[in-house]
C-alpha positions in Angstrom: 0.0 0.0 0.0 1.3 3.5 -0.8 0.2 6.9 0.5 -2.0 9.0 -1.8 0.1 11.0 -4.2 3.2 8.9 -3.7 4.5 7.0 -6.7 4.1 3.3 -6.3 7.3 1.3 -7.1 5.9 -1.0 -9.8 4.9 1.9 -12.0 8.4 3.5 -11.9 11.5 2.1 -13.6 13.8 4.8 -12.4 13.3 8.5 -11.6 15.6 11.5 -11.6 14.6 14.2 -9.1 15.6 17.8 -8.4 14.7 20.6 -6.0 13.9 23.6 -8.2 13.9 27.0 -6.4 11.0 28.8 -8.0 9.6 32.3 -7.4 6.8 30.6 -5.4 9.1 28.5 -3.3 10.8 25.2 -3.7 9.3 22.7 -6.2 10.3 19.0 -6.2 10.5 17.6 -9.7 10.7 14.0 -10.9 11.2 12.7 -14.5 12.0 9.3 -16.0 14.9 8.5 -18.3 13.1 9.9 -21.3 12.2 13.2 -19.5 8.6 12.3 -19.0 7.3 14.2 -16.0 6.1 12.2 -13.0 5.9 14.9 -10.3 6.0 18.6 -9.7 5.2 19.1 -6.0 5.5 21.6 -3.2 6.5 18.9 -0.8 9.6 16.7 -0.9 8.2 13.3 -1.9 11.6 11.7 -2.4 11.9 10.1 1.1 8.7 8.2 0.2 10.2 6.7 -2.9 11.7 3.2 -2.7 15.4 3.2 -2.2 17.3 2.5 -5.4 14.4 3.7 -7.6 15.6 7.4 -7.9 18.6 9.7 -7.8 19.0 13.5 -7.6 20.0 14.8 -11.0 19.4 18.4 -12.0 20.4 17.9 -15.6 17.9 15.1 -16.2 15.2 17.6 -15.0 16.6 20.3 -17.2 13.9 20.6 -19.8 11.2 20.7 -17.2 13.1 23.3 -15.2 13.7 25.4 -18.4 10.0 25.4 -19.2 9.2 26.3 -15.6 11.7 29.2 -15.8 9.9 30.4 -19.0 6.5 30.1 -17.3 7.7 32.2 -14.3 9.3 34.7 -16.7 5.9 35.1 -18.4 7.2 33.8 -21.8 5.6 30.3 -21.7 1.9 29.9 -21.6 1.8 26.2 -22.5 4.0 23.3 -21.3 5.2 20.9 -23.9 6.8 18.2 -21.7 5.4 14.7 -21.7 3.4 13.8 -18.6 2.9 10.5 -16.8 -0.5 10.9 -15.3 -1.3 8.1 -12.8 -4.6 8.1 -10.9 -8.1 6.9 -11.0 -10.1 7.3 -14.2 -12.0 10.1 -12.5 -8.8 11.9 -11.4 -7.3 11.5 -14.9 -10.5 13.0 -16.4 -10.3 16.0 -14.1 -6.5 16.5 -14.7 -6.8 16.1 -18.4 -9.6 18.7 -18.6 -7.7 21.1 -16.4 -4.9 21.0 -18.9 -7.3 22.6 -21.4 -7.9 25.7 -19.3 -6.0 28.4 -21.0 -3.3 30.6 -19.5 -4.9 33.5 -17.6 -8.3 31.8 -17.5 -10.1 30.2 -14.5 -12.9 27.7 -14.1 -15.0 26.7 -11.1 -15.1 23.3 -9.6 -18.7 22.9 -10.6 -18.0 24.0 -14.2 -15.2 21.5 -14.4 -17.5 18.8 -13.1 -20.0 19.6 -15.9 -17.2 19.6 -18.5 -16.3 16.0 -17.6 -19.9 14.9 -17.6 -20.3 14.7 -13.9 -22.5 17.7 -13.1 -23.0 16.8 -9.4 -19.4 16.0 -8.7 -17.9 19.4 -7.8 -16.7 18.2 -4.4 -15.1 15.1 -6.0 -13.5 17.5 -8.6 -12.1 19.4 -5.6 -10.6 16.3 -4.1 -9.1 15.3 -7.5 -7.7 18.8 -7.9 -6.1 18.6 -4.5 -4.5 15.3 -5.5 -2.8 16.7 -8.6 0.7 15.2 -8.8 2.0 17.7 -11.3 1.2 21.2 -10.0 1.6 24.2 -12.3 2.1 22.1 -15.4 -1.4 20.6 -14.8 -2.9 24.0 -13.8 -5.0 23.2 -10.7 -4.3 26.8 -9.6 -6.8 27.9 -12.3 -9.7 26.2 -10.5 -11.7 28.6 -8.3 -14.9 28.6 -6.3 -18.2 29.3 -8.1 -18.4 32.6 -6.2 -15.2 33.7 -7.9 -13.1 33.4 -4.7 -9.8 31.7 -5.1 -10.4 28.8 -2.7 -7.7 26.5 -1.4 -4.5 25.4 -3.2 -2.1 22.6 -2.6 -3.8 21.9 0.8 -2.1 18.5 1.1 1.4 20.0 1.1 0.9 23.7 2.1 -0.9 25.4 5.0 -4.1 27.2 3.8 -2.8 30.8 3.9 0.5 29.9 2.1 -1.3 27.8 -0.5 -3.8 30.6 -1.2 -1.0 33.2 -1.5 0.8 31.0 -4.1 -2.4 30.4 -6.0 -2.9 34.2 -6.1 0.7 34.8 -7.2 0.3 32.3 -10.1 -3.0 33.8 -11.2 -1.5 37.3 -11.0 1.5 36.1 -13.1 -1.0 34.9 -15.8 -3.2 38.1 -15.5 -6.2 36.2 -14.3 -6.4 38.4 -11.1 -5.3 41.9 -10.4 
């Protein structure tokens, strides 16, 4: 059994990880040998990975870090890295639909639920959003409350105030809030 959000060993051949110091704080990255992204997280997941299945390697994470640099500089509005998205079918539907929300746009949990054909599943969408293993690249920060309030962000790895501040910073960067 593995903890939610932690990569189970059988799905991973070998990962390269790196701590990336971003304008919103440290991000912990993981890619496989081909550069496919497995994780972008606000919390350090590496101690939870099985020993021997990973190593720290900044250069292997170079393309992801480069694209994140461009995003934070305001010159990248779409990520072009390959993603390994592992979750339930419902989570995958939520995360894949989130990837279609444009730079600088937002969508409510209930609208996202409707977009995936699950009109009454706004709370479940919120749970899937909170379980997003590849933050920023899969733009869960673009999901807001129906009232237009920002709501929470990265609540599994950040305290509520810090998470909301980062969400606001990301949305300001994109021009979605002033």
